[in-house]
C-alpha positions as CSV (number, residue, x, y, z in Angstrom):
1,X,0.0,0.0,0.0
2,X,2.8,2.4,0.9
3,X,4.5,1.7,-2.5
4,X,1.4,2.5,-4.4
5,X,0.8,5.7,-2.4
6,X,4.4,6.8,-3.0
7,X,4.3,6.2,-6.7
8,X,0.9,8.0,-7.0
9,X,2.3,10.9,-5.0
10,X,5.3,11.2,-7.3
11,X,3.2,11.3,-10.4
12,X,0.8,13.9,-8.9
13,X,3.6,16.1,-7.7
14,X,5.3,16.0,-11.1
15,X,2.0,17.0,-12.9
16,X,1.0,19.7,-10.3
17,X,4.4,21.4,-10.5
18,X,5.3,21.0,-14.2
19,X,2.0,21.9,-15.9
20,X,1.4,25.3,-14.3
21,X,5.1,26.2,-14.8
22,X,4.9,25.3,-18.5
23,X,1.6,27.1,-19.0
24,X,3.1,30.2,-17.3
25,X,5.9,30.4,-19.9
26,X,3.3,29.7,-22.7
27,X,4.8,26.3,-23.4
28,X,1.4,24.4,-23.0
29,X,0.6,21.7,-20.5
30,X,1.6,18.9,-22.8
31,X,5.2,19.9,-22.9
32,X,5.1,20.4,-19.1
33,X,3.9,16.9,-18.6
34,X,6.6,15.5,-21.0
35,X,9.3,17.4,-19.1
36,X,7.9,16.2,-15.8
37,X,8.2,12.6,-17.0
38,X,11.8,13.2,-18.0
39,X,12.5,14.7,-14.6
40,X,11.1,11.9,-12.5
41,X,12.4,9.0,-14.8
42,X,15.4,8.3,-12.6
43,X,13.2,8.2,-9.4
44,X,10.7,5.9,-11.1
45,X,13.6,3.6,-12.2
46,X,14.9,3.6,-8.6
47,X,11.5,2.6,-7.3
48,X,11.2,-0.2,-9.8
49,X,8.1,1.3,-11.5
50,X,7.0,-0.4,-14.7
51,X,6.3,2.7,-16.7
52,X,5.0,0.7,-19.7
53,X,2.2,-0.8,-17.6
54,X,1.3,2.6,-16.2
55,X,1.2,4.0,-19.7
56,X,-1.3,1.3,-20.8
57,X,-3.7,2.5,-18.0
58,X,-3.1,6.1,-19.0
59,X,-3.9,5.4,-22.6
60,X,-7.5,5.2,-21.6
61,X,-7.4,9.0,-21.4
62,X,-7.2,9.0,-25.2
63,X,-10.2,6.7,-25.3
64,X,-12.2,9.1,-23.1
65,X,-11.0,12.1,-25.2
66,X,-12.5,10.5,-28.4
67,X,-15.7,9.9,-26.5
68,X,-15.9,13.6,-25.6
69,X,-15.1,14.6,-29.1
70,X,-18.0,12.5,-30.4
71,X,-20.3,14.2,-27.9
72,X,-19.4,17.6,-29.5
73,X,-20.4,16.4,-32.9
74,X,-23.6,15.3,-34.6
75,X,-23.9,12.7,-37.4
76,X,-24.9,15.4,-39.9
77,X,-21.7,17.3,-39.0
78,X,-19.7,14.2,-39.6
79,X,-21.4,13.6,-42.9
80,X,-20.5,17.2,-43.9
81,X,-16.8,16.4,-43.2
82,X,-16.8,13.3,-45.5
83,X,-14.7,15.0,-48.2
84,X,-12.0,16.1,-45.8
85,X,-12.1,12.8,-44.0
86,X,-11.5,10.8,-47.2
87,X,-9.5,13.3,-49.1
88,X,-7.5,15.3,-46.6
89,X,-7.2,12.6,-43.9
90,X,-6.8,9.7,-46.3
91,X,-4.4,11.5,-48.6
92,X,-2.2,12.4,-45.6
93,X,-1.9,8.8,-44.5
94,X,-1.2,7.5,-48.0
95,X,1.3,10.1,-49.1
96,X,3.1,10.3,-45.8
97,X,3.3,6.5,-45.5
98,X,4.6,6.2,-49.1
99,X,7.3,8.9,-48.7
100,X,8.5,7.6,-45.3
101,X,8.6,4.0,-46.7
102,X,10.7,5.2,-49.6
103,X,13.2,6.9,-47.3
104,X,13.4,3.7,-45.1
105,X,14.1,1.7,-48.3
106,X,16.9,4.1,-49.2
107,X,18.3,3.5,-45.7
108,X,18.6,-0.2,-46.3
109,X,15.4,-1.6,-44.8
110,X,13.4,-4.3,-46.5
111,X,10.1,-3.3,-48.2
112,X,8.1,-5.0,-45.4
113,X,9.9,-3.1,-42.7
114,X,9.8,0.1,-44.7
115,X,6.0,-0.2,-45.3
116,X,5.4,-0.9,-41.6
117,X,7.4,2.2,-40.5
118,X,5.6,4.3,-43.1
119,X,2.2,3.3,-41.9
120,X,3.1,3.8,-38.2
121,X,4.8,7.1,-38.7
122,X,1.9,8.5,-40.8
123,X,-0.2,8.6,-37.7
124,X,-0.3,11.7,-35.5
125,X,-1.0,12.3,-31.8
126,X,-4.7,12.8,-31.2
127,X,-4.0,13.4,-27.5
128,X,-1.5,16.2,-28.0
129,X,-3.2,18.0,-30.9
130,X,-6.7,18.0,-29.5
131,X,-5.5,18.9,-26.0
132,X,-3.5,21.8,-27.4
133,X,-6.2,23.1,-29.8
134,X,-8.7,23.1,-26.9
135,X,-6.3,24.9,-24.6
136,X,-5.5,27.6,-27.1
137,X,-9.1,28.0,-28.3
138,X,-8.3,26.9,-31.9
139,X,-10.5,23.8,-32.1
140,X,-13.3,25.6,-34.0
141,X,-10.9,27.4,-36.4
142,X,-10.7,26.1,-40.0
143,X,-7.2,24.8,-39.2
144,X,-8.5,23.1,-36.1
145,X,-11.4,21.5,-37.9
146,X,-9.1,20.3,-40.7
147,X,-6.7,18.9,-38.1
148,X,-9.6,17.0,-36.5
149,X,-10.6,15.5,-39.8
150,X,-7.0,14.2,-40.3
151,X,-6.9,12.8,-36.7
152,X,-10.3,11.1,-37.0
153,X,-9.3,9.4,-40.3
154,X,-6.0,8.2,-38.7
155,X,-7.9,6.7,-35.7
156,X,-10.2,4.8,-38.2
157,X,-7.1,3.7,-40.2
158,X,-5.6,2.0,-37.1
159,X,-8.0,-0.9,-37.6
160,X,-6.9,-2.0,-41.1
161,X,-3.3,-1.4,-40.0
162,X,-3.7,-3.9,-37.2
163,X,-4.8,-6.4,-39.8
164,X,-2.2,-5.6,-42.4
165,X,1.0,-5.3,-40.2
166,X,1.2,-9.0,-39.2
167,X,1.0,-10.0,-42.8
168,X,4.3,-8.3,-43.3
169,X,6.1,-10.8,-41.0
170,X,8.7,-13.1,-42.5
171,X,7.2,-16.2,-41.0
172,X,3.7,-17.6,-41.0
173,X,2.5,-15.3,-38.2
174,X,0.0,-13.2,-40.1
175,X,-3.2,-15.0,-39.1
176,X,-6.1,-13.4,-37.6
177,X,-5.5,-15.3,-34.4
178,X,-2.1,-13.7,-34.1
179,X,-3.5,-10.3,-34.4
180,X,-5.9,-10.7,-31.6
181,X,-3.4,-12.6,-29.4
182,X,-1.1,-9.6,-29.8
183,X,-3.7,-7.0,-29.1
184,X,-5.9,-8.7,-26.5
185,X,-5.7,-11.8,-24.3
186,X,-9.5,-12.2,-24.4
187,X,-11.3,-12.0,-27.7
188,X,-14.7,-12.8,-29.1
189,X,-13.4,-13.3,-32.6
190,X,-10.5,-15.7,-32.1
191,X,-10.8,-18.7,-34.5
192,X,-13.5,-17.0,-36.6
193,X,-13.2,-16.6,-40.3
194,X,-13.4,-13.2,-42.0
195,X,-17.2,-13.1,-42.5
196,X,-17.9,-14.3,-39.0
197,X,-15.5,-11.7,-37.6
198,X,-17.2,-8.9,-39.7
199,X,-20.6,-10.1,-38.4
200,X,-19.6,-10.0,-34.8
201,X,-18.1,-6.5,-35.2
202,X,-21.2,-5.2,-36.9
203,X,-23.4,-6.6,-34.1
204,X,-21.1,-5.0,-31.5
205,X,-21.4,-1.6,-33.2
206,X,-25.2,-1.9,-33.5
207,X,-25.3,-2.8,-29.7
208,X,-23.4,0.5,-29.0
209,X,-25.8,2.5,-31.1
210,X,-28.9,0.8,-29.6
211,X,-27.5,1.1,-26.1
212,X,-26.8,4.8,-26.5
213,X,-30.3,5.5,-27.9
214,X,-32.4,3.3,-25.6
215,X,-30.5,2.4,-22.5
216,X,-28.7,5.5,-21.3
217,X,-31.9,7.5,-20.4
218,X,-33.4,4.7,-18.2
219,X,-30.1,4.0,-16.5
220,X,-29.5,7.7,-15.7
221,X,-33.2,8.0,-14.6
222,X,-32.7,5.1,-12.2
223,X,-29.4,6.7,-10.8
224,X,-31.0,10.1,-10.6
225,X,-33.3,8.9,-7.8
226,X,-30.4,8.6,-5.4
227,X,-29.2,12.2,-6.0
228,X,-25.6,11.3,-5.4
229,X,-22.9,13.0,-7.5
230,X,-20.5,10.1,-7.3
231,X,-23.1,7.7,-8.8
232,X,-23.3,9.9,-11.9
233,X,-19.5,9.8,-12.3
234,X,-19.5,6.0,-11.8
235,X,-22.4,5.6,-14.4
236,X,-20.6,7.7,-17.0
237,X,-17.4,5.8,-16.5
238,X,-19.2,2.5,-16.6
239,X,-20.7,3.4,-20.0
240,X,-17.4,4.5,-21.5
241,X,-15.4,1.5,-20.1
242,X,-18.1,-0.9,-21.2
243,X,-18.0,0.4,-24.8
244,X,-14.2,0.3,-24.9
245,X,-14.3,-3.3,-23.5
246,X,-16.8,-4.4,-26.1
247,X,-14.8,-2.9,-28.9
248,X,-11.6,-4.5,-27.6
249,X,-13.2,-7.9,-27.5
250,X,-14.2,-7.7,-31.1
251,X,-10.8,-6.4,-32.2
252,X,-11.9,-2.8,-32.9
253,X,-10.0,0.3,-31.7
254,X,-11.6,1.3,-28.3
255,X,-11.0,4.9,-29.2
256,X,-13.0,4.6,-32.4
257,X,-15.8,2.7,-30.5
258,X,-16.1,5.3,-27.8
259,X,-16.1,8.0,-30.5
260,X,-19.1,6.3,-32.1
261,X,-20.8,6.1,-28.7
262,X,-20.2,9.8,-28.2
263,X,-21.6,10.5,-31.6
264,X,-24.8,8.6,-30.8
265,X,-25.2,10.6,-27.6
266,X,-24.5,14.0,-29.2
267,X,-28.2,15.0,-29.0
268,X,-28.9,13.3,-25.7
269,X,-30.3,15.4,-22.7
270,X,-27.5,13.7,-20.7
271,X,-24.7,15.0,-23.0
272,X,-23.4,17.7,-20.6
273,X,-23.7,15.5,-17.5
274,X,-21.6,12.8,-19.2
275,X,-19.1,15.4,-20.3
276,X,-18.9,17.0,-16.9
277,X,-18.3,13.7,-15.1
278,X,-15.7,12.3,-17.6
279,X,-13.7,15.4,-18.3
280,X,-11.7,15.5,-15.0
281,X,-10.8,11.8,-15.2
282,X,-9.8,12.2,-18.9
283,X,-7.6,15.2,-18.0
284,X,-5.8,13.3,-15.3
285,X,-5.2,10.2,-17.4
286,X,-4.0,12.3,-20.4
287,X,-1.6,14.1,-18.1
288,X,-0.4,10.8,-16.7
289,X,0.0,9.5,-20.3
290,X,2.3,12.4,-21.3
291,X,4.3,12.0,-18.1
292,X,4.9,8.3,-19.0
293,X,6.0,9.2,-22.5
294,X,8.6,11.5,-21.0
295,X,9.6,8.9,-18.5
296,X,10.0,6.1,-21.1
297,X,12.8,8.0,-23.0
298,X,15.9,5.8,-23.0
299,X,18.6,8.4,-22.4
300,X,21.5,5.9,-22.8
301,X,20.3,5.0,-26.3
302,X,19.4,8.6,-27.0
303,X,22.9,9.8,-26.1
304,X,24.6,7.0,-28.1
305,X,22.5,7.7,-31.3
306,X,21.5,11.3,-30.6
307,X,22.3,12.8,-34.1
308,X,20.7,9.8,-35.9
309,X,17.5,10.1,-33.8
310,X,17.3,13.9,-34.1
311,X,18.0,13.7,-37.9
312,X,15.2,11.1,-38.4
313,X,12.8,13.2,-36.4
314,X,13.5,16.3,-38.4
315,X,13.2,14.4,-41.7
316,X,9.9,13.0,-40.4
317,X,8.6,16.5,-39.6
318,X,9.8,17.8,-43.0
319,X,7.9,15.1,-44.9
320,X,4.7,15.4,-42.9
321,X,4.7,19.2,-43.0
322,X,5.2,19.3,-46.7
323,X,2.4,16.7,-47.3
324,X,0.0,18.6,-45.1
325,X,0.8,22.0,-46.7
326,X,0.2,20.6,-50.1
327,X,-3.1,18.8,-49.1
328,X,-4.2,21.9,-47.2
329,X,-3.9,24.0,-50.4
330,X,-5.8,21.4,-52.4
331,X,-8.6,21.3,-49.8
332,X,-8.8,25.1,-49.5
333,X,-7.3,25.5,-46.0
334,X,-5.7,28.9,-46.4
335,X,-3.3,31.2,-44.6
336,X,-2.4,30.6,-41.0
337,X,-4.9,27.8,-40.8
338,X,-2.9,25.8,-43.3
339,X,0.2,26.2,-41.2
340,X,-1.8,25.3,-38.0
341,X,-2.8,22.1,-39.7
342,X,0.7,21.3,-41.0
343,X,2.7,22.1,-37.9
344,X,0.2,20.8,-35.4
345,X,-0.4,17.3,-37.0
346,X,3.2,16.6,-38.1
347,X,4.3,14.6,-35.0
348,X,4.0,10.8,-34.6
349,X,1.1,9.7,-32.3
350,X,0.6,7.6,-29.3
351,X,-0.8,4.7,-31.4
352,X,2.7,4.3,-32.8
353,X,3.8,3.0,-29.4
354,X,1.1,0.4,-29.6
355,X,1.8,-0.5,-33.2
356,X,5.6,-0.8,-32.5
357,X,5.1,-3.2,-29.7
358,X,2.6,-5.0,-31.9
359,X,5.0,-5.3,-34.9
360,X,7.8,-6.6,-32.6
361,X,5.4,-9.3,-31.2
362,X,4.4,-10.2,-34.8
363,X,8.1,-10.5,-35.9
364,X,7.8,-7.6,-38.3
365,X,10.5,-5.4,-36.6
366,X,13.5,-6.3,-34.5
367,X,13.6,-5.1,-30.9
368,X,16.7,-3.0,-31.6
369,X,15.1,-1.2,-34.5
370,X,11.9,-0.7,-32.5
371,X,13.8,0.9,-29.6
372,X,15.3,3.5,-32.0
373,X,11.9,4.2,-33.6
374,X,10.3,4.6,-30.2
375,X,12.8,7.3,-29.4
376,X,12.0,9.0,-32.7
377,X,8.3,8.9,-31.7
378,X,9.0,10.3,-28.3
379,X,11.3,13.0,-29.7
380,X,8.6,14.1,-32.2
381,X,6.0,14.3,-29.4
382,X,8.5,16.3,-27.3
383,X,9.0,18.8,-30.2
384,X,5.3,19.0,-31.0
385,X,4.4,21.8,-28.4
386,X,7.3,23.8,-29.8
387,X,5.7,23.6,-33.2
388,X,2.5,25.2,-31.8
389,X,4.7,27.9,-30.2
390,X,6.4,28.5,-33.5
391,X,2.9,28.8,-35.1
392,X,1.8,31.4,-32.5
393,X,5.0,33.5,-32.3
394,X,6.2,33.4,-36.0
395,X,3.5,32.2,-38.4
396,X,0.4,33.9,-36.9
397,X,1.9,37.4,-36.6
398,X,3.3,37.2,-40.2
399,X,0.0,35.9,-41.6
400,X,-2.0,38.5,-39.7
401,X,-0.4,41.3,-41.6
402,X,-1.9,39.9,-44.8
403,X,-5.4,39.4,-43.4
404,X,-8.0,41.9,-44.3
405,X,-9.3,44.2,-41.6
406,X,-12.9,43.2,-42.5
407,X,-14.3,41.0,-39.8
408,X,-16.2,37.8,-40.3
409,X,-19.9,38.1,-40.8
410,X,-21.4,37.2,-37.4
411,X,-24.8,35.5,-37.8
412,X,-27.7,37.1,-36.0
413,X,-28.7,35.8,-32.6
414,X,-25.5,33.9,-32.2
415,X,-25.1,34.7,-28.5
416,X,-24.1,31.8,-26.2
417,X,-26.9,31.6,-23.6
418,X,-27.0,29.2,-20.6
419,X,-30.2,28.9,-18.6
420,X,-29.9,27.1,-15.2
421,X,-33.2,25.6,-14.4
422,X,-36.2,24.8,-16.6
423,X,-39.2,25.2,-14.2
424,X,-41.8,27.9,-14.2
425,X,-39.3,30.7,-14.5
426,X,-36.5,29.2,-16.6
427,X,-38.9,27.5,-18.9
428,X,-40.7,30.7,-19.7
429,X,-37.4,32.6,-20.3
430,X,-36.3,29.8,-22.6
431,X,-39.5,30.0,-24.6
432,X,-39.2,33.7,-25.0
433,X,-35.6,33.6,-26.2
434,X,-36.1,30.7,-28.6
435,X,-39.2,32.4,-30.1
436,X,-36.9,35.3,-31.0
437,X,-34.4,32.9,-32.7
438,X,-31.8,32.6,-30.0
439,X,-30.2,29.3,-29.2
440,X,-30.0,28.3,-25.5
441,X,-28.4,25.6,-23.4
442,X,-30.8,24.7,-20.6
443,X,-29.6,22.7,-17.7
444,X,-31.9,21.0,-15.1
445,X,-31.3,18.4,-12.4
446,X,-34.8,17.0,-12.3
447,X,-35.2,13.8,-14.2
448,X,-39.0,14.0,-13.9
449,X,-39.1,17.5,-15.4
450,X,-36.9,16.4,-18.3
451,X,-39.3,13.6,-19.1
452,X,-42.2,16.0,-19.1
453,X,-40.4,18.6,-21.2
454,X,-39.3,16.0,-23.7
455,X,-43.0,15.4,-24.6
456,X,-43.2,19.0,-25.7
457,X,-39.9,18.9,-27.7
458,X,-38.1,21.2,-25.3
459,X,-34.3,20.9,-25.6
460,X,-32.9,20.5,-22.1
461,X,-29.8,18.9,-20.7
462,X,-29.5,16.9,-17.5
463,X,-27.0,18.1,-14.9
464,X,-26.3,20.2,-11.8
465,X,-25.6,23.7,-13.0
466,X,-23.9,24.7,-9.7
467,X,-21.0,22.3,-10.5
468,X,-18.1,24.0,-12.2
469,X,-17.5,21.0,-14.4
470,X,-21.0,21.1,-15.7
471,X,-20.7,24.8,-16.4
472,X,-17.5,24.2,-18.3
473,X,-19.1,21.4,-20.3
474,X,-22.0,23.8,-21.2
475,X,-19.5,26.3,-22.5
476,X,-19.5,29.0,-19.8
477,X,-16.1,30.3,-21.0
478,X,-17.8,31.5,-24.3
479,X,-21.1,32.4,-22.7
480,X,-22.5,35.9,-23.0
481,X,-25.5,35.4,-20.7
482,X,-26.3,33.2,-17.8
483,X,-29.9,33.1,-16.6
484,X,-30.1,31.6,-13.1
485,X,-33.7,30.3,-12.6
486,X,-33.1,27.6,-10.0
487,X,-35.6,27.0,-7.1
488,X,-33.2,26.9,-4.2
489,X,-31.9,30.2,-2.9
490,X,-28.7,28.7,-1.6
491,X,-27.9,27.1,-5.0
492,X,-28.7,30.4,-6.8
493,X,-26.3,32.3,-4.5
494,X,-23.6,29.7,-4.8
495,X,-23.8,29.7,-8.6
496,X,-23.9,33.6,-8.9
497,X,-20.9,33.9,-6.5
498,X,-18.8,31.4,-8.5
499,X,-19.6,32.6,-12.0
500,X,-19.2,36.3,-11.1
501,X,-15.7,35.6,-9.6
502,X,-14.5,33.0,-12.2
503,X,-16.1,34.4,-15.4
504,X,-16.7,38.2,-14.9
505,X,-17.4,38.7,-18.6
506,X,-20.7,36.7,-18.3
507,X,-23.8,38.8,-17.7
508,X,-25.9,37.2,-15.0
509,X,-29.6,37.5,-14.6
510,X,-30.5,35.9,-11.3
511,X,-33.9,34.8,-9.8
512,X,-34.3,36.0,-6.2
513,X,-36.7,34.1,-4.0
514,X,-37.4,37.0,-1.6
515,X,-36.3,40.5,-0.7
516,X,-33.4,39.4,1.6
517,X,-32.1,37.0,-1.1
518,X,-31.8,40.1,-3.4
519,X,-29.4,41.6,-0.9
520,X,-27.3,38.4,-0.9
521,X,-27.1,38.4,-4.7
522,X,-26.3,42.1,-4.7
523,X,-23.4,41.5,-2.3
524,X,-22.1,38.7,-4.6
525,X,-21.8,41.1,-7.5
526,X,-25.0,40.5,-9.4
527,X,-26.7,43.6,-10.6
528,X,-29.5,42.1,-12.7
529,X,-31.8,40.6,-10.1
530,X,-35.4,39.6,-10.6
531,X,-37.7,38.8,-7.6
532,X,-39.7,35.9,-8.6
533,X,-43.1,37.1,-7.2
534,X,-42.5,40.8,-7.2
535,X,-44.3,41.7,-10.5
536,X,-47.4,39.5,-9.7
537,X,-47.5,41.0,-6.1
538,X,-47.6,44.5,-7.6
539,X,-50.5,43.6,-9.8
540,X,-52.3,42.1,-6.8
541,X,-51.7,45.3,-4.9
542,X,-53.1,47.3,-7.8
543,X,-56.2,45.1,-7.8
544,X,-56.6,45.6,-4.0
545,X,-56.6,49.4,-4.5
546,X,-59.3,49.0,-7.2
547,X,-61.3,46.7,-4.8
548,X,-61.2,49.6,-2.3
549,X,-62.9,52.0,-4.7
550,X,-59.8,53.6,-6.3
551,X,-60.0,54.0,-10.1
552,X,-57.9,51.8,-12.3
553,X,-55.8,54.7,-13.5
554,X,-55.1,55.9,-10.0
555,X,-54.4,52.4,-8.8
556,X,-52.0,51.9,-11.6
557,X,-50.1,55.1,-10.8
558,X,-49.9,54.2,-7.1
559,X,-48.5,50.8,-8.1
560,X,-45.8,52.6,-10.2
561,X,-45.0,55.0,-7.4
562,X,-44.5,52.1,-4.9
563,X,-42.4,50.2,-7.5
564,X,-40.1,53.1,-7.9
565,X,-39.8,53.7,-4.1
566,X,-39.2,50.0,-3.5
567,X,-36.4,49.8,-6.0
568,X,-34.6,52.9,-4.6
569,X,-35.1,51.9,-1.0
570,X,-33.5,48.5,-1.7
571,X,-30.3,50.1,-3.0
572,X,-30.2,52.4,0.0
573,X,-30.7,49.5,2.5
574,X,-28.2,47.2,0.7
575,X,-25.1,48.9,2.3
576,X,-26.2,48.0,5.8
577,X,-27.3,44.5,5.0
578,X,-25.0,41.7,6.4
579,X,-24.9,38.3,4.8
580,X,-25.7,35.6,7.3
581,X,-27.1,38.0,10.0
582,X,-30.9,37.8,10.4
583,X,-32.4,41.2,9.5
584,X,-34.3,41.5,12.8
585,X,-30.9,41.2,14.6
586,X,-29.2,43.8,12.4
587,X,-29.9,47.1,14.2
588,X,-28.6,49.3,11.4
589,X,-30.9,47.5,8.9
590,X,-34.0,47.9,11.1
591,X,-33.3,51.6,11.7
592,X,-32.8,52.3,8.0
593,X,-36.0,50.5,7.0
594,X,-38.0,52.6,9.6
595,X,-36.4,55.8,8.4
596,X,-37.4,55.1,4.8
597,X,-40.9,54.0,5.8
598,X,-41.5,57.3,7.7
599,X,-40.5,59.2,4.6
600,X,-42.6,57.1,2.2
601,X,-45.9,56.4,4.0
602,X,-47.0,60.1,4.4
603,X,-46.2,60.8,0.7
604,X,-48.3,57.7,-0.4
605,X,-51.2,58.8,1.8
606,X,-51.0,62.3,0.4
607,X,-50.9,61.0,-3.1
608,X,-54.0,58.9,-2.5
609,X,-55.9,61.9,-1.2
610,X,-55.0,64.1,-4.1
611,X,-56.0,61.4,-6.6
612,X,-59.3,60.9,-4.8
613,X,-60.0,64.7,-4.7
614,X,-59.0,65.1,-8.3
615,X,-56.3,67.6,-7.5
616,X,-53.7,65.2,-8.9
617,X,-54.7,63.6,-12.1
618,X,-53.3,60.1,-13.0
619,X,-50.5,60.2,-15.7
620,X,-51.6,58.5,-18.8
621,X,-49.4,55.8,-20.4
622,X,-47.7,54.6,-17.3
623,X,-49.6,51.3,-17.0
624,X,-47.4,48.2,-17.4
């Protein structure tokens, strides 16, 4: 137990120290994690840690990342990307693999080994590229979308590579059984012929699609009854792990399987809840993965063959950057976006580690050659964050000089709006905004309310809006407006306090349950506060005046006078209000209220007398 705690502590300290330091110097968290791995490698070696085994666990962070990417897409968006997937992504794999294989042939390798190296080195790092694009806010740029198309095609291409690579072995090792023995100790397709294998794979994919469409809602509905946050996290992880396990059992890439599952759930009401629960675990595992990459660098071999490894890495970058620049021009990725694509996706990816081990087990590559190639992969990943820095510091400023000053056409009603709560208040606000053409993200924690609203085709997401992870999943960083329409005063206050402090650019409209709650929200920095029963209470007061014989016009004006007085008095009383102190125990508050009442009451009585006597005629047009 002590050994496990010590190793865990070492990894956590490395990540906690290195990532913030790297981010502070604009190096990006990925490079920080890689450097952290290099720094703790001697300590891990002294402790006898099997870094390769730790990396296998950490690779599940890549699987989770692909699931979250799928959640952000919709099938129609994927269909719209078909030309870039097949042309840009497919072209990059074929051209890069062919050129790299020719270089390997020229260096004296056999055609089988050269082809294997070309295929493995044509892949890029999904983990590094997507993590960096998201950190720098470049994911939705044209270069970011093009990069994603290439990465997605590469992830799909891993499957045929797993089938093809064993066939390149010198001996009779290229059977389907060998493939699955090398990739998984347990398999549902061992001993099956090709059509049976294909049938089992199709059935597994259909099970993922059916489960996502028909099982996720009942399961989350069942879990929602307990109202325990940890159960939602466990349920989300259970779903992702289950899909990854099923795909592994049928010989399909777990990352591709979970991407498909995320795609199925892209329109689910539980989308943001899944994302909020998986995101922290994904981030930790990805950080651990990059640390293990740094820790696995064999420095004795690196020092012995440094110039060879560095030269191979630079040639690799040159080939892939050239291919991506050419394809970017063909597929109309222009300017700095073309350079973002070329520099960002030019490293070798994490799947190369898996395929290198796989090819050694399948007798395609020798262990000595694989060790050198692993260093090239690690070196390329280590240089990758520097490529993004080069893009930001050199390419982007240079290209910006050539960009027209004319801004992009912003579509109307494109504001990012989040509504917390979809009950009587939030539901009405949502209907008003949507009727005007605005798009909203509505979050509610009531499973029963979600079921009811779904019958009326209302788009609502399940989750707790007071959780920072849920707000992040809903896009609070890009939000322009947050409408807080929750029922519980404490939850409203907690949400307003957090968002006002963490995201001061967001305009907050908050629902207040009573007068004293208004003072709390005012103290927390909110200046757009709506008392939930105030307007209806004013209308009831006006009706009471009319029932006492006052004319409708006079009653309406008296309502307006009171409304104005009440709003001004609240501002004057706010500075003596103390959060957490009952108002009847706050002497300054009580004194201020009495002082204002003594000023207001006589003027209201005099106003009523003048209206009744006809000496003060009601002002027309003030009714609301």
